[in-house]
C-alpha positions, 0 to 999 in steps of 0.5 A: 332681614325680616323688615326688608323681606316685607318691603320686597313684597311691595317692590313694584315693577317700575322700581326695578329695571325693566328687563322684559320679554313677551308672554304667550299673549305678547304682553311685556313682562318684567323679568324682575317681576318673576325674579322677585317671586322666585327669590321670596318663595325660595327664601320662605320655603326652600328646604336647603335655605340655610345652605344657600348664602344668597337666601339669607334673611340679611343678605341685602342691606337695602331695597336697592341692593336687592333690586341690583341682585335681581337685575343680574339675572335676565332669565328667572330660570337662571336665578332659580338654578343659582339658588339650588343647593348642590343640584348634582347631588343633594337637590336633584329634584327642585324645578321651575316651569313657565306654564303652570297650566300644563303643570297642573294637568300633569299632576292630574295625570294628563300629558301628551303620550303615544302610550309607549313607556320605555327604558333606554340603554347604552349598548355595552360595546359602544357608549354612543349607541342607544336602544330602547326596550318597552316596559309597558303600554298604556291602554287606548293609545297609539302604541296599543293600537299598533300592537306594541308590546312590553319587551319590544326592543327598538334601535332606530327612530325614523330609520335613524340610529338612536345615539346618546346625542340624538335620542332626546330630539328624536323621541320628542317628536309628536309622531315617529316610527320605531324600528324594531330588533332583538338583543342577541347574547350570542349564547354567552354570559359576557356582554362584549359580544352582544349585538342588536339584530334588526328585524325589519319591523316598524311601528308608527306612533302618534302622541295625543293628550292622554289621562293616565290611570295610575292603576295599570294592572289589578287582579287576584291570583289563586296560587295553590289555594292562596289568594294573592292580590296584585296591584301595579300602581304607576303614580301617586296622582292624587286626584279624587277620582284616582284615589277613589279608584284605588280604594275601589281596587282594595275593595275588590281585593277584600271581597275576593278574600285576598290574604297576601298583596304584591304591590308593584311600584317598579315604574312608580316615580311618586307623587302625592303624599296624601295618596301615599298615606291612603295606600299605606292605610289600605294595606294595613288599617290597624294603625289609624291615628298612628304616625305614618311620617313626620316632616322636617322643614328649613330651620325657620319654617320648622320653628314656626310650625313647632311653635304654632301647630306641631301637629302640622308636622305629623302625617297619620294613618287614616281610615277614610278618604274624604269621609268614604271608608277605606277598604283596608286589608289589615295585613302584617306583611306586604311584598313590594316590587321596586327598581331604580324608577321607584321614587319619592312617594313610593319610597315613602310608603316603603319606609313608613310601613317598615316600623309597623309591618314586614315589608319584603322588597323584591327587585333592585334599589330605589331612586333615593328621594326622601324630600317633598315639594309643593307648587309655589305661585306668584301670589301673596301666600304662594297659592294658586288663588290670586296668582299674578295674571302677568305670567304663568311661572310656578316653582316646585322647590323641595320644602321638607324631608320625610322621616318615618316614626323611627326617624329614618330618612336621608336614604340618598342611595335608595332603599335596597332589597335584601341580597336574597331578594335582589333581582334585575329585569332582563332585556330578554325576559321582561315577561307579562305584567300580572302573569304568575311567570313574570320574573319579579312577580314570580319571585314574590310568589315564591317568597309567599309560598316559602319556597326559598331563595328566588331564582336568579336570571341572567339579566344582560340588563345594562343600567338604563341610560334613560326612562320615559319618566325622565321626560316629565318634570315631576318624574321623580316628584313627591308633593304635599297637598296640605294647605299651610295656615296663612298666619304662619306664612305671613309670620315667616314673610314679615316678622 
C-alpha cells in the first residue's frame, strides 16, 4: 500500500470525523489527527510490524477505509496499544506519552524526586502486605536531608500500611511520611516466620525537580596493593554533560593507575546506545573501529538500510567523544555487578564486550531487554523539528534489536552470571555502596584477588514486587541517538 501510505500523510483533519479533546491550552484537537501520526509512525518504524496485521502496507483499500479504522479509537493510547506485538511478553517496552516536553526532560536526567530510590517486596506471609527497602539516596535531596539511608525499611506511608492495592497511590504523592521498621528473621532460614517490626521512627519527604547525575559513586580502592576502580553508574543518560563527566571519571581512574574495574550496573535501567558505546570504549580502547554491535530492524526498513547505507546498521567502538579523546583503560577483563534492574543499555555493554574481553558478571540475572527505541514526533520525518504544534504526543516504540559481533541477541530471559558468581542482595545486609565490605563489591574483590568462590549470604530477599525505576516510563529503555537519512525515511513512506 505504498501509494496509500503517501496519501495518508496528506489526510486533513476535516476529512476525518471529529472526535475531539482539549489540550493543556484548551485548544480542540482531533483524536484522529494524533491517530494518523500513531499509525503511520508504527507502520514505518515498529520492529514487530510484520507481526501486526493492522500495520500491513496493504491493510486498507482506500482512504475512507483508513479513516474509518482510525475513527474506531477515541483515544490514541488505545490505538497505540492495539498495535503492540504481545505486550505481556515480547514487547514490554514500547510506550506513548501525551507530553514530550516532560519526556525530553526525563531523558536528560530531569525528574521529580524526593531522592529515595527503593525496592518494594511482598511479605512472605501475606501476599497483600508490602514493604520497601531503600537501595540508595540521591545527593542534595529531601531524603538525604532527612538522613534516609540505604537499607532502611519502611512499611507504612502516612501511617497507612502499604499493600499491593495502594502502594502506587501512596507513593505518587508529592509529599509523604515513611514509617520505618526492621525485618526480623526470628533466627531461622525459613521465611514463613519472618516479621516486620515497627520502630516508631518516621521521616517526611518532599519531591522536587531534580537532575540526577548517573555517576553515583566513583573511587579507586587500594586492596593489598591492587588499584581497583569502582564505578556505580545508574543511567545511560546520554547528554553531553554526563558523557563528559563519565569520561572524566575514567581519566581519574587512569591517573590513579587502576588496573582493575568493578562496574556497578545493579540499578541501571539503561538509556542511550551512544553512551553505551562510549562506556565500553573507555573500558577497553584497543578495539577502536571494531564492531561493537549491529542492528536488526523490521524487514522493510532493514532492506532499505542495507540497500542505501549498510554502515548505518553497525555501531563501532570509538576513541573520542565529540572530538575529545577518551580516557580508556585498555582492560582485558571487567567485573560487572547486576540485578534484575540492570536492563537494555547495561545489557548491551555486557553482551557487546563479551566477544572481546572477559566479562565477569556478579549478582543476579538482568532484565532481558535487547531492543532499542527512538522518540517519534508528529512531523513529516518524525523528528522534533516541525512537530505538529496542535499537540505534544510522542511515541517511543521499539525499532530495532541489538546483536553483538557474534550475532548474539534475543536474551529474553536476561543475562545470567555463572552459578559461582550468583549473589542476591540481602534485605538485612545491603551494605554501603563503594565500601569494600558491601557484599557484591566484596565478591568482585574476592574474584580479583583469586580467593576462590564468593561467600554466599542468607538473603531473605523476596523477589522485588516493584522498584522506583518502574515509575519512569523509560525505566527499562534503550534508545538510539542516531539520525536516519531523510531520503531513506521518505522512501519507506512513499514508495
